[in-house]
Structure formats: structure tokens, C-alpha cells
C-alpha positions in Angstrom: 9.4 -3.0 1.7 7.5 -0.9 -1.4 6.0 2.1 -3.4 3.2 2.6 -3.0 0.7 5.2 -5.0 -2.4 6.7 -6.5 -3.3 8.3 -10.1 -6.8 10.1 -10.3 -7.1 9.9 -14.1 -9.8 10.3 -16.7 -13.0 9.8 -13.1 -10.9 6.4 -12.4 -8.8 5.8 -9.1 -5.3 3.7 -10.1 -3.9 2.4 -6.7 -0.5 0.4 -6.3 1.1 -1.2 -4.1 4.8 -2.7 -5.3 5.2 -5.3 -2.5 9.2 -5.5 -2.6 11.3 -8.4 0.6 13.8 -9.9 1.0 13.3 -13.4 1.8 11.9 -15.3 -1.1 8.3 -15.5 -0.6 5.4 -17.5 -2.4 2.1 -15.6 -3.3 -1.1 -16.5 -3.6 -3.2 -15.6 -6.8 -5.6 -13.7 -5.7 -9.0 -14.5 -4.1 -12.8 -13.0 -4.4 -14.2 -13.1 -0.7 -18.1 -12.1 0.5 -17.8 -9.1 2.5 -19.9 -7.6 4.8 -21.7 -4.5 6.1 -22.9 -3.6 3.1 -20.0 -5.6 1.0 -20.6 -7.2 -1.1 -17.3 -9.2 -2.2 -13.1 -7.6 -1.8 -10.6 -9.6 -3.5 -8.1 -10.3 -1.4 -4.3 -10.5 -1.8 -2.5 -13.1 0.4 1.0 -14.4 0.3 2.2 -17.9 2.3 3.3 -17.0 5.7 1.3 -14.1 6.7 -1.4 -13.4 8.3 -3.9 -11.3 6.4 -3.6 -9.4 3.2 -1.0 -7.1 2.0 -3.6 -4.8 -0.3 -6.9 -5.5 -2.2 -9.6 -3.8 -3.0 -13.9 -3.8 -2.5 -16.6 -3.6 -4.9 -17.0 -0.2 -3.8 -13.6 0.6 -4.9 -12.4 0.8 -1.8 -8.5 -0.3 -2.1 -5.5 -0.8 0.7 -2.4 -1.0 0.5 0.6 -0.6 3.1 4.2 0.3 3.9 6.7 -0.7 6.3 8.2 2.3 7.8 12.7 2.7 7.7 13.2 4.2 11.1 16.4 5.7 12.9 14.8 3.7 15.6 13.4 0.9 14.2 15.4 -2.0 16.7 13.0 -0.1 19.8 10.0 -0.9 18.5 8.4 -4.7 18.9 5.1 -6.1 18.3 4.6 -10.2 19.3 2.8 -11.7 16.5 -1.1 -11.8 17.9 -0.2 -7.6 17.4 0.8 -8.6 13.3 -2.1 -10.9 12.7 -4.2 -7.9 14.3 -2.6 -5.7 12.3 -3.2 -7.7 9.2 -6.6 -8.1 10.3 -7.3 -4.5 10.5 -6.1 -4.2 7.0 -8.3 -6.3 5.4 -11.7 -5.4 7.5 -10.8 -1.6 5.7 -12.1 -3.4 3.0 -14.0 -6.1 3.7 -16.7 -4.4 6.0 -16.5 -0.3 4.7 -18.4 1.1 1.8 -16.4 4.3 1.7 -12.6 6.0 1.7 -13.1 7.7 4.7 -14.9 4.9 6.5 -11.5 2.0 6.0 -9.4 4.8 6.6 -11.1 6.2 10.3 -11.2 2.1 10.4 -7.4 2.0 10.6 -6.8 4.7 12.2 -8.6 3.6 15.4 -7.0 1.1 14.7 -3.2 2.0 15.5 -4.6 4.2 18.4 -6.5 1.4 20.3 -4.7 -1.7 18.2 -8.5 -2.9 19.8 -7.8 -3.0 23.1 -7.7 0.5 24.5 -3.7 -0.1 23.9 -1.4 1.6 20.2 -0.1 -0.3 18.4 3.3 -0.2 19.1 5.2 0.1 15.6 5.8 2.6 13.0 3.4 2.2 10.5 2.2 3.7 6.6 -0.4 3.4 4.9 -3.1 4.1 2.0 -6.7 4.5 1.8 -8.3 4.8 -1.3 -12.0 4.7 -3.5 -14.8 7.3 -2.6 -15.1 9.6 0.2 -19.2 9.6 0.1 -21.7 6.9 -0.6 -22.1 9.0 -4.3 -19.3 8.0 -5.7 -18.5 11.9 -6.7 -15.5 12.8 -4.3 -12.3 10.7 -5.6 -10.0 11.1 -2.4 -6.6 9.2 -1.0 -4.9 9.0 2.5 -1.5 8.7 3.6 -2.1 7.3 7.0 1.6 8.2 8.9 1.5 6.4 12.6 4.9 7.3 14.6 3.9 5.4 18.7 4.9 7.6 21.2 7.7 8.3 23.3 7.9 11.4 20.7 5.2 13.8 22.2 3.4 14.3 19.3 0.1 13.0 17.6 1.0 9.1 16.9 -1.2 9.7 13.4 -0.7 12.4 10.8 -2.1 12.2 7.9 -2.2 13.7 3.9 -5.7 13.6 1.6 -5.4 13.8 -2.2 -8.7 14.7 -4.6 -6.9 15.0 -7.1 -3.4 14.3 -9.4 -1.7 12.2 -8.0 0.1 11.0 -4.7 3.2 8.1 -4.4 5.4 6.9 -0.9 7.9 4.9 -0.5 9.1 3.8 3.5 10.7 6.8 5.0 7.9 9.1 7.1 6.7 12.6 5.4 5.2 14.1 8.1 6.3 12.2 11.3 9.5 12.1 13.7 12.2 9.6 13.2 11.9 9.0 9.4 15.3 6.7 8.3 18.0 10.1 6.9 19.2 9.4 3.8 23.0 8.0 4.1 21.5 5.0 6.9 18.9 3.8 3.2 19.2 6.4 0.5 16.6 3.5 -1.9 13.9 5.1 -0.3 14.3 8.4 -1.1 15.4 7.4 -4.7 12.0 5.5 -5.0 10.2 8.2 -4.0 11.8 10.7 -6.7 12.4 8.0 -9.4 8.5 7.3 -9.3 7.2 11.3 -8.6 9.5 11.8 -11.5 7.5 9.4 -13.6 3.7 10.4 -12.8 4.9 14.3 -12.9 5.4 13.3 -16.4 2.5 11.2 -17.3 -0.5 11.2 -14.2 -2.6 7.9 -15.9 -2.7 4.6 -16.0 0.0 4.1 -18.4 2.7 6.6 -16.6 1.7 3.9 -13.2 2.3 0.5 -15.0 5.7 2.6 -16.4 6.7 3.5 -12.9 6.2 -0.4 -11.9 8.3 -1.9 -14.9 10.9 1.0 -14.0 15.0 0.3 -13.3 16.2 3.7 -14.5 19.0 2.4 -11.3 19.6 -0.5 -13.2 18.8 -4.5 -11.7 19.3 -3.3 -7.9 17.4 -2.5 -4.9 17.5 1.0 -6.0 15.0 0.8 -8.4 11.0 0.4 -7.7 11.8 -2.6 -10.1 14.0 -4.2 -7.7 15.9 -6.9 -8.7 19.2 -8.3 -6.4 22.0 -10.4 -7.5 21.9 -11.2 -3.0 18.9 -13.3 -2.2 18.5 -12.9 1.4 20.8 -10.1 1.4 19.1 -6.8 -0.2 15.7 -6.3 -1.2 13.9 -7.3 -4.2 10.1 -7.1 -6.2 7.6 -10.0 -5.5 4.5 -9.0 -6.2 2.8 -6.3 -7.3 -1.5 -4.7 -7.5 -2.9 -2.0 -9.4 -6.9 -1.1 -8.8 -8.2 0.3 -11.3 -11.9 2.1 -10.2 -15.2 4.3 -10.9 -18.1 4.8 -10.6 -18.7 1.2 -12.2 -16.9 -0.6 -10.3 -13.5 -2.3 -9.1 -10.4 -4.3 -11.1 -7.3 -5.3 -10.9 -3.8 -5.6 -12.8 -1.3 -7.8 -10.8 1.9 -10.1 -10.7 3.4 -12.4 -8.3 6.5 -14.9 -7.1 8.1 -11.9 -9.8 8.5 -8.1 -10.9 7.4 -6.6 -14.0 9.5 -6.5 -16.3 10.2 -10.4 -16.2 6.6 -11.0 -15.0 4.6 -8.3 -16.9 1.1 -7.1 -15.3 -2.5 -9.6 -16.1 -5.9 -8.5 -15.6 -7.4 -11.0 -12.6 -10.6 -12.1 -14.3 -12.7 -10.6 -12.3 -14.8 -7.8 -12.1 -16.3 -5.8 -8.6 -19.1 -3.9 -9.6 
């Protein structure tokens, strides 16, 4: 489970993901790949044992991050291996084949609604696309997508859009029904409140890096930078991505197979432009 967000600061867009999992997982170094449909190249963040990307950014400044959802009826949802693979392929396509954030977000919305075969994706999901709303790169935007399959008799896709300031999300829905309640998994609400507090005080690149290493609730899974003595039982931070975008291009800071306190972020050598 993850903390994700976007900060707009001095004509820069900073989009981040703290990747938290229970199983100890091996994460791969970032890899530059060739895009399509006007995308020259994109940076793919991947991990062993999983299809597609868990985060990424392209040379047009379109960045993707996502977070799994905590719901009260989690046991009711099941996605097959092929459906999960299709979801990760859609994640990757959002940055490999789209030159604006609005187009990339629409591609994910279309996937959720049809799963590529006129059948809605069967499980809830949270994703975030950031970058520019227009090809001229004059309109910065962050689009949070909350997807909730029926039977709740409501719109399965709901959006929050921001053009300035910041927006941060954890694993609880803001707009959709069925989000887990505080007593059932209070870590998501504690992390959200702490992240918002930090970014209200410092909505800059520095504020983001401070957030990613924050352990206000101690070396526990309750903090944003999550550690645990109970490997295989509790969540802990295992990788981090921070994409920095402006009109000239995109860069990446990251750490893998650790957390930002013990394994500080480093800058990826290549700049996408």
C-alpha cells in the first residue's frame, strides 16, 4: 500500500509514490524505454514478479502513480491474473503512448470502464496522472482517478483535478463509497493527515522529500516511511519514486529495495526531454 501525490511549485510538477508492500519484493532499477504515438521515451519503474510498471514518467512530462484501495468489502472483489496483467499494461500505456496528462487519464478511465473487452474491471483501484493538460505545456494538472465497480449503483469512475498547490492520497477513497473505516485500518488515515500537514507547511520539492522519509508515528507501518519488525506480516516501504517535471523535460529521483531514511533518494542519470 502506498502514499502518492503531486505538488505544483515554481513551474515544476513533483509527483511521488512511496511503494509499501507486505512480501519482501525485489525492485528493478529504472529503465528508459521507447514510446509510441508521439512519446519518444519513458522511464519504467518495475519489480520482479509483477507485470508492467508501478510508476513512471515520459519525455512529455506525463507521470503515473497508483495505490491499492482499502475497502470494507475487499473479499468481494477478485481479478484474475490476466485481468491484473491487463491493468498493469494500461498503467504502462498511460505514459508510453500519451503526450498529455488528460489523454493519459482518459485512457485509464476507458480501461476501468471496459477492461479492453466491454467488461468493467472487477476490482477497485486508485491511480494518479500528472503533467500538462495541453500540448503547449501551459496548463499543469494532476488527476486522481478513483474506480469502484458496481453494485453500488453509482458512477464507477470519479475524479479529483488540481492545477496548483498540492494533492496527496493514501489508500482510502475520497469520493467513492465502501472505503475502509478508520478503526479497520487507521494507517491510511494517519498517513494522509500527516502528509497533508507536511505539504501545507512546505509545498515544495523539499517538502516532498521530507514527507517521503517521515516517521512521525515511529518506525512502524503507521508512518509514511514505513518500517516493521514483522516482515511478511506488516507493510513496509520498499521503493520510492519522485518525478520532477517542467516545460523542458522530466527527471527522476528514486530508491529501491529499502526506504528513504536508510537508502536515500538518488537521481537517475538520464533526463527525458
